[in-house]
N, CA, C and O of each residue as an XYZ file, in Angstrom:
904
protein
N      35.691     -2.475    -14.031
C      36.549     -2.716    -12.640
C      36.530     -4.174    -12.388
O      35.451     -4.712    -12.136
N      37.652     -4.883    -12.434
C      37.510     -5.993    -11.961
C      38.094     -6.516    -10.715
O      39.291     -6.229    -10.756
N      37.861     -7.055     -9.786
C      37.891     -7.570     -8.562
C      38.549     -8.536     -8.275
O      37.930     -9.491     -7.807
N      40.045     -8.654     -8.446
C      40.966     -9.718     -8.461
C      40.768    -10.716     -7.158
O      40.993    -11.924     -7.086
N      40.387    -10.017     -6.384
C      40.045    -10.796     -5.025
C      39.227    -11.879     -5.038
O      39.376    -12.952     -4.453
N      38.000    -11.367     -6.035
C      36.721    -12.227     -6.003
C      36.733    -13.016     -7.321
O      36.231    -14.134     -7.440
N      37.439    -12.239     -8.438
C      37.307    -12.932     -9.691
C      36.150    -12.078    -10.585
O      36.188    -12.170    -11.811
N      35.199    -11.308     -9.979
C      34.441    -10.668    -10.761
C      34.652     -9.949    -11.708
O      35.845     -9.643    -11.715
N      33.813     -9.274    -12.972
C      34.209     -8.402    -13.653
C      32.719     -7.554    -13.809
O      31.760     -7.749    -14.556
N      32.948     -6.656    -12.887
C      31.725     -5.870    -13.022
C      31.350     -4.580    -13.879
O      30.402     -3.802    -13.779
N      32.516     -4.633    -14.827
C      32.920     -3.585    -15.843
C      31.808     -3.970    -16.828
O      31.477     -2.930    -17.397
N      31.133     -4.939    -17.250
C      30.135     -5.320    -18.128
C      28.814     -4.970    -17.734
O      27.951     -4.924    -18.610
N      28.524     -4.719    -16.570
C      27.224     -4.495    -16.133
C      26.611     -3.286    -16.669
O      27.282     -2.294    -16.956
N      25.455     -3.349    -16.797
C      24.643     -1.921    -17.359
C      23.987     -1.461    -16.186
O      22.932     -1.991    -15.840
N      24.556     -0.421    -15.460
C      24.220     -0.199    -14.217
C      23.028      0.764    -14.507
O      22.528      1.239    -13.487
N      22.478      1.143    -15.674
C      21.024      1.932    -15.847
C      20.033      0.861    -15.681
O      18.996      1.063    -15.049
N      20.348     -0.432    -16.301
C      19.474     -1.575    -16.015
C      19.398     -1.899    -14.377
O      18.397     -2.065    -13.680
N      20.610     -1.925    -14.064
C      20.468     -2.081    -12.102
C      19.318     -1.066    -11.490
O      18.538     -1.374    -10.588
N      19.368      0.102    -12.109
C      19.043      1.257    -11.114
C      17.395      0.997    -11.756
O      16.508      1.339    -10.973
N      17.035      0.553    -12.806
C      15.675      0.565    -13.162
C      14.994     -0.897    -12.685
O      13.779     -1.008    -12.523
N      15.639     -1.650    -12.547
C      15.252     -3.056    -11.727
C      15.193     -2.753    -10.496
O      14.298     -3.338     -9.887
N      15.945     -1.912     -9.792
C      16.029     -1.786     -8.272
C      14.518     -0.830     -8.144
O      13.591     -1.108     -7.382
N      14.555      0.097     -8.899
C      13.168      1.206     -8.709
C      11.922      0.264     -8.965
O      10.975      0.468     -8.206
N      11.759     -0.780     -9.953
C      10.712     -1.667    -10.390
C      10.359     -2.178     -8.927
O       9.260     -1.918     -8.438
N      11.405     -2.977     -8.178
C      10.907     -3.749     -7.021
C      10.812     -2.971     -5.980
O      10.410     -3.590     -4.995
N      11.089     -1.483     -5.733
C      10.592     -0.832     -4.923
C       9.211     -0.274     -4.999
O       8.638      0.118     -3.983
N       8.556     -0.223     -6.421
C       7.681     -0.103     -6.777
C       6.199     -1.066     -6.755
O       4.999     -0.819     -6.640
N       7.033     -2.269     -6.931
C       6.348     -3.539     -6.249
C       6.115     -3.474     -5.042
O       4.936     -3.549     -4.696
N       7.109     -3.325     -4.081
C       6.937     -3.257     -2.728
C       5.878     -2.223     -2.281
O       4.904     -2.523     -1.590
N       6.154     -0.974     -2.734
C       5.096     -0.098     -2.184
C       3.461     -0.317     -2.614
O       2.480     -0.076     -1.910
N       3.485     -0.744     -3.719
C       2.036     -0.779     -4.415
C       1.302     -2.338     -3.595
O       0.272     -2.235     -2.929
N       1.834     -3.356     -3.735
C       1.670     -4.617     -3.074
C       1.526     -4.536     -1.561
O       0.605     -5.078     -0.951
N       2.598     -3.748     -0.936
C       2.324     -3.477      0.713
C       1.352     -2.844      0.927
O       0.590     -3.200      1.826
N       1.092     -1.701      0.149
C       0.036     -1.013      0.044
C      -1.421     -1.954      0.413
O      -2.128     -1.923      1.420
N      -1.523     -2.713     -0.736
C      -3.029     -3.145     -1.108
C      -2.880     -4.313     -0.259
O      -3.962     -4.837      0.008
N      -1.742     -4.943      0.303
C      -1.703     -6.216      1.315
C      -2.151     -5.492      2.711
O      -2.708     -6.189      3.559
N      -1.963     -4.381      2.912
C      -2.453     -3.719      4.171
C      -3.999     -3.540      4.234
O      -4.705     -4.147      5.038
N      -4.422     -2.725      3.386
C      -5.837     -2.551      3.018
C      -6.671     -3.654      3.143
O      -7.736     -3.568      3.755
N      -6.258     -4.770      2.579
C      -7.017     -6.193      2.383
C      -6.765     -6.869      3.644
O      -7.754     -7.418      4.130
N      -5.932     -6.938      4.137
C      -5.159     -7.699      5.077
C      -5.841     -7.674      6.565
O      -6.208     -8.600      7.289
N      -5.869     -6.155      6.751
C      -6.137     -5.349      8.059
C      -7.427     -5.933      8.455
O      -7.520     -6.688      9.424
N      -8.675     -5.506      7.528
C      -9.482     -5.808      7.839
C     -10.143     -7.279      7.991
O     -11.127     -7.554      8.677
N      -9.369     -8.170      7.184
C      -9.490     -9.525      7.093
C      -9.054    -10.192      8.592
O      -9.688    -11.079      9.165
N      -7.975     -9.629      9.020
C      -7.655    -10.048     10.164
C      -8.395     -9.690     11.401
O      -8.567    -10.458     12.348
N      -8.845     -8.389     11.316
C      -9.666     -8.076     12.551
C     -10.974     -8.681     12.514
O     -11.624     -8.897     13.537
N     -11.450     -9.015     11.109
C     -12.874     -9.809     11.155
C     -12.652    -11.596     11.700
O     -13.490    -12.275     12.294
N     -11.331    -11.994     11.289
C     -10.835    -13.237     12.021
C     -10.771    -13.257     13.454
O     -11.120    -14.332     13.941
N     -10.444    -12.421     14.212
C     -10.172    -12.139     15.501
C     -11.765    -11.876     16.151
O     -12.089    -12.676     17.029
N     -12.749    -10.839     15.790
C     -13.880    -10.788     16.328
C     -14.804    -11.902     15.936
O     -15.654    -12.121     16.799
N     -14.886    -12.814     14.670
C     -16.034    -13.641     14.788
C     -15.178    -14.985     15.616
O     -15.908    -15.872     16.059
N     -14.031    -15.097     15.771
C     -13.349    -16.111     16.767
C     -13.800    -15.851     18.020
O     -13.956    -16.901     18.642
N     -14.126    -14.685     18.768
C     -14.903    -14.404     19.747
C     -15.942    -14.444     20.095
O     -16.354    -14.626     21.240
N     -16.787    -14.196     18.683
C     -17.944    -14.460     19.036
C     -18.767    -15.972     19.314
O     -18.338    -17.021     18.833
N     -19.882    -15.911     20.075
C     -20.773    -16.954     20.652
C     -21.974    -17.739     20.007
O     -22.557    -18.779     20.313
N     -22.107    -16.822     18.990
C     -23.271    -16.960     17.787
C     -22.747    -17.993     16.924
O     -21.547    -18.153     16.701
N     -23.886    -18.837     16.345
C     -23.333    -20.008     15.287
C     -23.111    -19.321     14.009
O     -22.380    -20.031     13.318
N     -23.425    -18.271     13.424
C     -23.478    -17.935     12.171
C     -21.912    -17.051     12.528
O     -21.299    -16.721     11.513
N     -21.312    -16.697     13.770
C     -20.095    -16.143     14.023
C     -19.094    -17.229     13.826
O     -18.128    -17.086     13.077
N     -19.303    -18.178     14.418
C     -18.165    -19.155     14.510
C     -18.035    -20.036     13.038
O     -16.982    -20.535     12.645
N     -19.305    -20.107     12.343
C     -19.544    -20.323     10.713
C     -18.371    -19.449     10.039
O     -17.317    -19.856      9.548
N     -18.962    -17.831     10.180
C     -18.044    -16.958      9.256
C     -16.392    -17.015      9.601
O     -15.519    -16.837      8.751
N     -16.150    -17.298     11.006
C     -14.756    -17.768     11.117
C     -14.294    -18.855     10.239
O     -13.340    -18.763      9.466
N     -15.041    -19.895     10.412
C     -14.478    -21.112      9.938
C     -14.045    -20.584      8.346
O     -12.873    -20.662      7.980
N     -15.089    -20.059      7.479
C     -15.257    -20.282      6.064
C     -14.001    -18.845      5.871
O     -13.259    -18.972      4.897
N     -13.861    -18.010      6.445
C     -12.641    -17.095      6.386
C     -11.535    -17.842      6.682
O     -10.565    -17.741      5.932
N     -11.487    -18.593      7.656
C     -10.070    -19.236      7.978
C      -9.517    -20.087      7.093
O      -8.348    -20.188      6.721
N     -10.751    -20.854      6.717
C     -10.568    -21.931      5.547
C     -10.152    -21.152      4.407
O      -9.075    -21.605      4.021
N     -10.502    -20.248      3.747
C      -9.930    -19.529      2.498
C      -8.424    -19.016      2.691
O      -7.554    -19.142      1.829
N      -8.201    -18.295      4.208
C      -7.058    -18.006      4.275
C      -5.873    -18.975      4.311
O      -4.762    -18.822      3.804
N      -6.408    -20.136      5.110
C      -5.354    -21.301      5.077
C      -4.855    -21.633      3.881
O      -3.656    -21.765      3.639
N      -6.132    -21.837      2.784
C      -5.774    -22.312      1.353
C      -4.913    -21.407      0.531
O      -4.011    -21.793     -0.213
N      -5.334    -19.957      0.767
C      -4.384    -19.086     -0.146
C      -2.849    -19.293      0.610
O      -1.784    -19.175      0.004
N      -2.945    -19.535      1.670
C      -1.508    -19.392      2.586
C      -0.653    -20.918      1.829
O       0.568    -20.972      1.678
N      -1.521    -21.927      1.477
C      -1.131    -23.080      1.381
C      -0.278    -23.102      0.167
O       0.886    -23.499      0.141
N      -1.030    -22.595     -0.940
C      -0.615    -22.464     -2.366
C       1.089    -21.851     -2.418
O       1.323    -20.783     -1.853
N       1.983    -22.447     -2.979
C       3.318    -21.708     -3.361
C       3.263    -20.531     -4.067
O       2.388    -20.386     -4.921
N       4.031    -19.709     -3.849
C       3.585    -18.192     -4.726
C       4.130    -18.545     -6.140
O       3.690    -17.772     -6.992
N       4.776    -19.283     -6.510
C       5.418    -19.625     -8.184
C       3.777    -20.267     -8.489
O       3.132    -19.550     -9.254
N       3.243    -21.182     -8.118
C       1.999    -21.771     -8.689
C       1.014    -20.752     -8.554
O       0.284    -20.533     -9.522
N       0.851    -19.963     -7.299
C      -0.167    -18.960     -7.244
C      -0.077    -17.858     -8.424
O      -1.066    -17.494     -9.061
N       1.143    -17.407     -8.621
C       1.287    -16.239     -9.702
C       0.927    -17.038    -11.080
O       0.429    -16.348    -11.969
N       1.122    -18.369    -11.333
C       0.912    -18.817    -12.703
C      -0.262    -19.015    -12.793
O      -0.705    -18.587    -13.859
N      -1.216    -19.614    -11.966
C      -2.445    -20.200    -11.966
C      -3.600    -18.878    -12.069
O      -4.761    -18.987    -12.462
N      -3.091    -17.934    -11.716
C      -4.130    -16.451    -11.605
C      -3.501    -15.679    -12.758
O      -3.246    -14.493    -12.547
N      -3.268    -16.106    -13.737
C      -2.684    -15.061    -14.881
C      -3.728    -14.688    -15.464
O      -3.637    -13.560    -15.949
N      -5.042    -15.391    -15.655
C      -5.987    -14.823    -16.498
C      -7.095    -13.955    -15.708
O      -7.968    -13.207    -16.149
N      -6.750    -14.320    -14.366
C      -7.404    -13.076    -13.173
C      -6.825    -11.809    -13.315
O      -7.486    -10.781    -13.458
N      -5.388    -11.871    -13.272
C      -4.200    -10.806    -13.284
C      -4.601     -9.938    -14.710
O      -4.580     -8.715    -14.569
N      -4.895    -10.357    -15.811
C      -5.345     -9.685    -16.944
C      -6.497     -9.309    -16.711
O      -6.705     -8.206    -17.216
N      -7.414     -9.752    -16.133
C      -8.732     -8.965    -15.886
C      -8.915     -7.676    -14.978
O      -9.765     -6.799    -15.131
N      -7.838     -7.759    -13.904
C      -7.693     -6.713    -13.108
C      -6.981     -5.622    -13.344
O      -7.436     -4.496    -13.146
N      -5.600     -5.891    -13.865
C      -4.750     -4.928    -14.561
C      -4.240     -4.834    -16.008
O      -3.450     -4.016    -16.479
N      -5.017     -6.091    -16.738
C      -4.990     -5.613    -18.217
C      -3.475     -6.540    -18.825
O      -3.421     -6.909    -19.998
N      -2.587     -6.755    -18.051
C      -1.355     -7.421    -18.152
C      -0.956     -8.662    -17.182
O      -1.426     -8.683    -16.044
N      -0.084     -9.701    -17.631
C       0.236    -10.369    -16.548
C       1.770    -10.365    -16.456
O       2.320    -11.255    -15.808
N       2.312     -9.649    -16.917
C       3.866     -9.424    -16.837
C       4.223     -8.028    -16.446
O       3.326     -7.185    -16.476
N       5.304     -7.721    -16.122
C       5.840     -6.619    -15.731
C       5.478     -6.211    -14.242
O       5.085     -7.039    -13.419
N       5.636     -4.928    -13.980
C       5.283     -4.516    -12.510
C       4.027     -4.643    -12.235
O       3.631     -5.159    -11.190
N       3.130     -4.104    -13.306
C       1.821     -4.053    -12.888
C       1.096     -5.352    -12.903
O       0.092     -5.495    -12.206
N       1.614     -6.446    -13.769
C       1.238     -7.684    -13.628
C       1.573     -8.489    -12.416
O       0.870     -9.416    -12.013
N       2.598     -8.122    -11.897
C       3.319     -8.895    -10.662
C       2.358     -8.256     -9.219
O       2.346     -8.919     -8.182
N       1.760     -7.218     -9.295
C       0.956     -6.681     -7.812
C      -0.030     -7.554     -7.501
O      -0.114     -7.995     -6.355
N      -1.074     -7.987     -8.673
C      -2.112     -8.912     -7.897
C      -2.005     -9.882     -7.390
O      -2.710    -10.114     -6.407
N      -0.833    -11.083     -7.987
C      -0.359    -12.339     -6.959
C       0.313    -11.664     -6.008
O      -0.160    -11.946     -4.908
N       1.175    -10.924     -5.940
C       1.971    -10.479     -5.039
C       0.783    -10.209     -3.700
O       0.915    -10.688     -2.574
N      -0.272     -9.404     -4.114
C      -1.438     -9.089     -2.664
C      -2.264    -10.298     -2.425
O      -2.779    -10.525     -1.329
N      -2.393    -11.105     -3.500
C      -3.161    -12.293     -3.182
C      -2.641    -13.031     -2.311
O      -3.304    -13.504     -1.387
N      -0.932    -13.316     -2.530
C      -0.222    -14.122     -1.836
C       0.068    -13.472     -0.183
O       0.021    -14.267      0.756
N       0.298    -12.318      0.021
C       0.570    -11.621      1.047
C      -0.283    -11.646      1.831
O      -0.279    -12.291      2.880
N      -1.344    -10.766      1.318
C      -2.911    -10.468      2.446
C      -3.187    -11.491      3.156
O      -3.178    -11.174      4.346
N      -3.538    -13.057      2.920
C      -4.125    -13.660      3.921
C      -2.862    -14.237      5.051
O      -3.121    -14.691      6.165
N      -1.505    -14.100      4.487
C      -0.359    -13.919      5.567
C      -0.586    -12.936      6.422
O      -0.604    -13.146      7.635
N      -0.810    -11.608      5.832
C      -0.946    -10.646      6.868
C      -1.898    -10.543      7.905
O      -1.788    -10.059      9.031
N      -2.984    -11.155      7.256
C      -4.409    -11.337      7.981
C      -3.838    -12.121      9.326
O      -3.895    -11.718     10.488
N      -3.383    -13.113      8.928
C      -2.943    -14.278     10.355
C      -2.200    -13.330     11.575
O      -2.378    -13.301     12.793
N      -1.310    -12.593     10.695
C      -0.421    -11.794     11.893
C      -1.111    -10.888     12.631
O      -0.782    -10.541     13.765
N      -2.261    -10.406     11.900
C      -3.038     -9.274     12.469
C      -3.867     -9.860     13.494
O      -3.825     -9.327     14.603
N      -4.853    -11.187     13.268
C      -5.202    -11.751     14.149
C      -4.344    -12.342     15.251
O      -4.846    -12.360     16.375
N      -3.220    -12.788     15.103
C      -2.299    -12.959     16.558
C      -2.085    -11.663     17.316
O      -2.148    -11.378     18.512
N      -1.818    -10.991     16.244
C      -1.445     -9.579     17.228
C      -2.676     -9.002     18.336
O      -2.475     -8.458     19.422
N      -4.211     -9.358     17.583
C      -5.035     -8.650     18.508
C      -5.056     -9.586     19.868
O      -5.216     -9.248     21.041
N      -4.825    -10.963     19.246
C      -5.101    -12.108     20.322
C      -3.872    -11.620     21.749
O      -4.019    -11.928     22.931
N      -3.075    -11.058     21.338
C      -2.130    -10.533     22.393
C      -2.544     -9.432     23.414
O      -1.916     -9.219     24.451
N      -3.687     -8.734     23.017
C      -4.384     -7.490     23.599
C      -4.857     -8.457     25.147
O      -5.211     -9.632     25.244
N      -4.688     -7.447     26.155
C      -5.033     -8.063     27.287
C      -6.756     -8.102     27.383
O      -7.495     -7.148     27.141
N      -7.127     -9.318     27.756
C      -8.417     -9.670     27.613
C      -9.444     -8.486     28.487
O     -10.524     -8.027     28.115
N      -8.641     -8.183     29.821
C      -9.399     -7.333     30.720
C      -9.586     -5.950     30.259
O     -10.603     -5.367     30.633
N      -8.668     -5.288     29.428
C      -9.106     -4.125     28.971
C     -10.317     -4.137     27.426
O     -10.858     -3.154     26.919
N     -10.411     -5.281     27.096
C     -11.361     -5.446     26.026
C     -12.715     -5.529     26.513
O     -13.718     -5.111     25.934
N     -12.622     -6.375     28.149
C     -14.091     -6.623     28.770
C     -14.520     -5.197     29.314
O     -15.667     -4.756     29.233
N     -13.166     -4.371     30.023
C     -13.908     -3.220     30.561
C     -14.263     -2.219     29.420
O     -14.828     -1.208     29.839
N     -14.079     -2.265     28.202
C     -14.403     -1.268     27.142
C     -15.809     -1.742     26.691
O     -16.712     -0.985     26.337
N     -15.879     -3.177     26.753
C     -17.353     -3.602     26.444
C     -18.365     -3.052     27.809
O     -19.251     -2.201     27.720
N     -17.997     -3.714     28.928
C     -18.678     -3.047     30.261
C     -19.028     -1.523     30.173
O     -19.846     -1.103     30.991
N     -18.491     -0.650     29.262
C     -18.818      0.560     29.450
C     -19.611      0.953     28.292
O     -19.929      2.114     28.034
N     -19.884      0.021     27.676
C     -21.032      0.204     26.487
C     -20.344      0.414     24.936
O     -21.009      0.667     23.932
N     -19.222      0.290     24.964
C     -18.460      0.601     23.684
C     -18.861     -0.307     22.578
O     -19.085     -1.486     22.852
N     -18.982      0.150     21.266
C     -19.405     -0.512     20.285
C     -18.363     -1.236     19.822
O     -17.257     -0.770     20.099
N     -18.398     -2.585     18.983
C     -17.512     -3.298     18.317
C     -16.491     -2.275     17.673
O     -15.282     -2.358     17.885
N     -17.118     -1.214     16.796
C     -16.189     -0.550     16.150
C     -15.216      0.430     16.760
O     -14.128      0.817     16.334
N     -16.063      0.825     18.181
C     -15.232      1.346     19.317
C     -14.230      0.655     19.590
O     -13.113      1.148     19.431
N     -14.376     -0.597     20.047
C     -13.450     -1.373     20.676
C     -12.183     -1.733     19.418
O     -10.993     -1.908     19.682
N     -12.686     -1.774     18.279
C     -11.659     -1.989     17.573
C     -10.477     -0.948     17.288
O      -9.261     -1.141     17.302
N     -11.319      0.392     16.985
C     -10.606      1.740     16.862
C      -9.881      2.116     18.179
O      -8.749      2.597     18.156
N     -10.479      1.913     19.190
C     -10.291      2.733     20.233
C      -9.200      1.599     21.373
O      -8.442      2.110     22.197
N      -9.304      0.297     21.229
C      -8.676     -0.599     22.348
C      -7.653     -1.271     21.287
O      -6.431     -1.125     21.262
N      -8.475     -2.057     20.401
C      -7.712     -3.471     19.654
C      -6.285     -2.623     18.772
O      -5.082     -2.823     18.938
N      -6.744     -1.976     18.141
C      -5.830     -1.335     17.056
C      -4.302     -0.399     17.985
O      -3.133     -0.725     17.777
N      -4.658      0.581     18.824
C      -3.901      1.131     19.685
C      -3.130     -0.003     20.418
O      -1.901     -0.007     20.354
N      -3.730     -0.873     21.046
C      -2.850     -1.597     22.269
C      -2.016     -2.994     21.548
O      -1.266     -3.802     22.098
N      -2.459     -2.915     20.152
C      -1.584     -3.939     19.337
C      -0.840     -3.198     18.473
O      -0.355     -3.949     17.626
N      -0.553     -2.145     18.318
C       0.169     -1.331     17.442
C       1.582     -1.724     17.203
O       1.928     -1.917     16.038
N       2.634     -1.897     18.389
C       4.029     -2.521     18.068
C       3.914     -3.830     17.327
O       4.646     -4.121     16.380
N       2.885     -4.663     17.843
C       2.989     -6.022     17.171
C       2.335     -6.006     15.459
O       2.558     -6.885     14.627
N       1.627     -4.960     15.279
C       0.910     -4.923     14.291
C       1.877     -4.162     13.159
O       1.892     -4.449     11.962
N       2.630     -3.191     13.765
C       3.989     -2.950     12.957
C       5.005     -4.115     12.384
O       5.397     -4.366     11.244
N       5.254     -4.699     13.628
C       6.057     -6.056     13.624
C       5.905     -6.696     12.273
O       6.749     -6.914     11.404
N       4.353     -6.990     12.325
C       3.726     -7.953     11.207
C       3.889     -7.199      9.888
O       4.076     -7.803      8.832
N       3.821     -5.974      9.962
C       3.824     -5.548      8.593
C       5.297     -5.459      7.972
O       5.485     -5.472      6.756
N       6.100     -5.389      8.713
C       7.823     -5.614      8.557
C       7.466     -6.709      7.802
O       7.216     -6.743      6.597
N       7.462     -7.788      8.777
C       7.842     -9.132      8.349
C       7.231     -9.473      6.990
O       7.821    -10.225      6.214
N       5.889     -8.847      6.661
C       5.101     -9.253      5.440
C       5.708     -8.298      4.073
O       5.617     -8.621      2.889
N       6.229     -7.267      4.528
C       6.819     -6.437      3.404
C       8.200     -7.137      3.082
O       8.555     -7.418      1.937
N       9.023     -7.414      4.358
C      10.303     -8.413      3.715
C      10.302     -9.635      3.125
O      11.244    -10.162      2.532
N       8.826    -10.222      3.372
C       8.596    -11.811      2.526
C       8.133    -11.320      1.346
O       8.296    -12.070      0.384
N       7.506    -10.086      1.106
C       7.306     -9.629     -0.329
C       8.616     -9.512     -0.784
O       8.747    -10.487     -1.523
N       9.482     -8.998     -0.777
C      10.989     -9.059     -1.318
C      11.288     -9.948     -2.023
O      11.704     -9.848     -3.177
N      11.073    -11.116     -1.285
C      11.447    -12.735     -1.986
C      10.191    -12.957     -2.835
O      10.401    -13.609     -3.858
N       9.015    -12.582     -2.645
C       8.306    -12.813     -3.460
C       8.367    -12.042     -4.844
O       8.046    -12.643     -5.869
N       8.834    -10.529     -4.892
C       9.175    -10.180     -6.095
C       9.959    -10.688     -6.848
O       9.820    -10.872     -8.057
N      11.058    -11.014     -6.013
C      11.983    -11.920     -7.010
C      11.681    -12.988     -7.350
O      12.462    -13.332     -8.237
N      10.796    -13.922     -7.096
C       9.930    -14.981     -7.801
C       9.252    -14.602     -8.585
O       8.669    -15.450     -9.260
N       9.023    -13.240     -8.851
C       8.023    -12.939    -10.099
C       8.670    -12.749    -11.257
O       8.108    -12.481    -12.318
N       9.998    -12.893    -11.084
C      11.100    -12.814    -12.166
C      10.685    -13.832    -13.183
O      10.612    -13.644    -14.398
N      10.421    -14.947    -12.521
C      10.106    -16.124    -13.618
C       9.018    -16.115    -14.698
O       8.916    -16.981    -15.567
N       8.413    -15.314    -14.593
C       7.087    -14.977    -15.563
C       7.057    -13.486    -15.882
O       6.020    -12.826    -15.944
N       8.531    -12.922    -16.118
C       8.998    -11.490    -16.350
C       7.939    -10.532    -15.583
O       7.148     -9.752    -16.113
N       8.109    -10.765    -14.322
C       7.679     -9.784    -13.325
C       8.214     -8.492    -13.259
O       7.475     -7.567    -12.922
N       9.751     -8.234    -13.615
C      10.124     -6.955    -13.864
C      11.113     -7.157    -12.425
O      11.219     -8.155    -11.712
N      11.708     -5.955    -12.317
C      12.659     -5.797    -10.732
C      14.145     -6.825    -10.538
O      14.602     -7.560    -11.414
N      14.552     -6.681     -9.530
C      15.883     -7.064     -9.433
C      15.753     -8.859     -9.589
O      16.664     -9.494    -10.120
N      14.530     -9.519     -9.063
C      14.392    -10.650     -9.291
C      14.573    -11.474    -10.991
O      15.044    -12.534    -11.406
N      14.029    -10.509    -11.466
C      13.822    -10.746    -13.198
C      15.162    -10.620    -13.730
O      15.666    -11.336    -14.596
N      15.762     -9.507    -13.044
C      17.111     -9.244    -13.773
C      18.037    -10.347    -13.810
O      18.570    -10.827    -14.810
N      18.194    -10.762    -12.372
C      18.876    -11.734    -11.736
C      18.563    -13.097    -12.503
O      19.516    -13.781    -12.875
N      17.494    -13.435    -12.705
C      17.293    -14.620    -13.487
C      18.002    -14.254    -14.939
O      19.028    -14.790    -15.358
N      17.260    -13.256    -15.597
C      17.621    -13.618    -16.989
C      19.289    -13.193    -17.277
O      19.892    -13.538    -18.294
N      19.806    -12.487    -16.315
C      21.970    -12.397    -16.721
C      22.129    -13.413    -15.693
O      22.875    -14.270    -16.166
N      21.821    -13.690    -14.646
C      22.426    -14.816    -13.722
C      22.270    -16.007    -14.346
O      23.321    -16.624    -14.523
N      21.063    -16.623    -14.813
C      20.690    -18.105    -14.923
C      20.921    -18.021    -16.199
O      21.906    -18.639    -16.600
N      20.002    -17.152    -17.327
C      19.900    -17.511    -18.406
C      21.078    -17.088    -19.546
O      21.221    -17.668    -20.622
N      21.883    -15.952    -19.072
C      23.224    -15.703    -19.828
C      24.252    -15.977    -18.777
O      25.354    -15.476    -19.004
N      24.115    -16.718    -17.595
C      25.497    -16.840    -16.854
C      26.387    -15.771    -16.606
O      27.605    -15.954    -16.591
N      25.794    -14.513    -16.383
C      26.583    -13.357    -16.193
C      26.303    -13.296    -14.530
O      25.298    -12.801    -14.021
N      27.064    -13.714    -14.039
C      26.961    -13.917    -12.205
C      27.021    -12.527    -11.680
O      26.294    -12.106    -10.781
N      28.105    -11.715    -12.415
C      28.190    -10.285    -11.546
C      26.762     -9.521    -11.305
O      26.489     -8.823    -10.328
N      25.849     -9.836    -12.504
C      24.472     -9.120    -12.274
C      24.041     -9.428    -11.343
O      23.852     -8.676    -10.387
N      23.710    -10.919    -11.400
C      23.073    -11.841    -10.091
C      23.850    -11.279     -8.798
O      23.089    -10.876     -7.918
N      24.659    -11.221     -8.636
C      25.788    -10.883     -7.244
C      25.236     -9.641     -6.928
O      24.817     -9.414     -5.793
N      25.192     -8.753     -7.895
C      24.707     -7.025     -7.531
C      23.340     -7.221     -7.212
O      23.150     -6.846     -6.055
N      22.228     -7.682     -7.788
C      20.980     -7.795     -7.649
C      20.470     -8.462     -6.462
O      19.339     -8.277     -6.011
N      21.395     -9.290     -5.942
C      21.014    -10.015     -4.653
C      21.678     -9.148     -3.240
O      21.103     -9.193     -2.153
N      22.840     -8.446     -3.441
C      23.375     -7.650     -2.766
C      22.099     -6.491     -2.202
O      21.731     -6.268     -1.049
N      21.548     -5.794     -3.717
C      20.706     -4.839     -3.538
C      19.425     -5.323     -2.690
O      18.849     -4.575     -1.901
N      19.025     -6.706     -2.947
C      17.747     -7.217     -2.281
C      18.188     -7.142     -0.705
O      17.501     -6.688      0.210
N      19.201     -7.572     -0.635
C      19.803     -7.940      1.013
C      19.775     -6.259      1.643
O      19.229     -6.041      2.725
N      20.384     -5.197      0.887
C      20.066     -4.095      1.531
C      18.695     -3.456      1.801
O      18.283     -2.966      2.853
N      18.031     -3.582      0.513
C      16.444     -3.288      0.683
C      15.630     -3.993      2.141
O      14.823     -3.360      2.821
N      16.060     -5.436      2.414
C      15.634     -5.910      3.618
C      16.030     -5.511      4.600
O      15.218     -5.182      5.465
N      17.509     -5.387      4.845
C      18.030     -4.637      6.006
C      17.520     -3.556      6.344
O      17.262     -3.471      7.544
N      17.212     -2.446      5.540
C      16.532     -1.355      5.406
C      15.300     -1.244      6.241
O      15.058     -0.496      7.189
N      14.491     -2.279      5.593
C      12.651     -2.227      5.660
C      12.815     -3.092      7.212
O      11.881     -2.961      8.004
N      13.923     -3.903      7.587
C      14.175     -4.542      9.086
C      14.371     -3.066      9.866
O      13.362     -2.671     10.451
N      15.379     -2.340      9.925
C      15.782     -1.407     10.581
C      14.624     -0.371     10.625
O      14.372     -0.010     11.775
N      14.041      0.061      9.887
C      12.589      0.838      9.860
C      11.625      0.501     10.800
O      11.077      1.182     11.667
N      11.485     -0.925     10.411
C      10.161     -1.344     11.180
C      10.685     -1.536     13.012
O       9.974     -1.452     14.013
N      11.798     -1.744     12.928
C      12.635     -2.217     14.321
C      12.418     -0.809     15.426
O      12.055     -0.757     16.601
N      12.751      0.063     14.618
C      12.446      1.730     15.132
C      11.332      2.158     15.272
O      11.198      3.052     16.107
N      10.106      1.679     14.504
C       8.888      2.143     14.663
C       8.178      1.268     15.805
O       7.221      1.669     16.469
N       8.809     -0.025     15.938
C       8.083     -0.926     17.107
C       8.397     -0.299     18.261
O       7.576     -0.109     19.158
N       9.924      0.150     18.316
C      10.394      0.590     19.694
C       9.966      1.828     20.013
O       9.782      2.065     21.207
N       9.724      2.848     19.042
C       9.082      4.132     19.316
C       7.708      3.866     19.748
O       7.349      4.602     20.667
N       6.587      2.772     19.224
C       5.477      2.879     19.650
C       5.440      1.732     21.118
O       4.544      1.945     21.934
N       5.979      1.089     21.267
C       6.636      0.241     22.442
C       6.491      1.444     23.780
O       5.683      1.368     24.705
N       7.329      2.334     23.602
C       7.684      3.161     24.532
C       6.340      3.988     25.036
O       6.299      4.472     26.168
N       5.385      4.094     24.220
C       4.376      4.942     24.330
C       3.291      4.315     25.465
O       2.262      4.932     25.742
């Protein structure tokens, strides 16, 4: 099919490769998003709890964790995923493909999400926390029964932002053969100058981002009404 209005010829596109790359991107998002949540949430809670602590060890622990988080957030993703290739091989056995992309994606996104979690928890009314402490609630009960429920809309918004950010990271992972739509766009659009494939890959990534954002907004709206 030739689109005369745009000058693009989509008849040469191998759509099976497009769908395979789309599925690879979705798999990378699913697993990296899951591990980012599992790792980033407790780090964010720990940042918030140690920042509120009055003891010297609490303040020291906050500074150490905050320093490490800031370092990981400061390293550009392209440099990060190249520099940890040996570590990626140790963890998953390969450094390319969908599997090889997940460790650097998680390492880049988890500190980012942890900061969003810390920010969300800071928005919880201090009076509610102090009331729970006055009733003798333990730190675990404050986290599970006060902090997380009260900050749920903000946490969901943070998860949405993080997953949308991961979409752009998955595209960059194509630079080292990470697979997915980014890899397809680079191989066909840049190396072979088949612009049509790159256009389709970009459109699909835009659609994925839009769907994630719409879903996230609806969940935020739903939990905000409770």
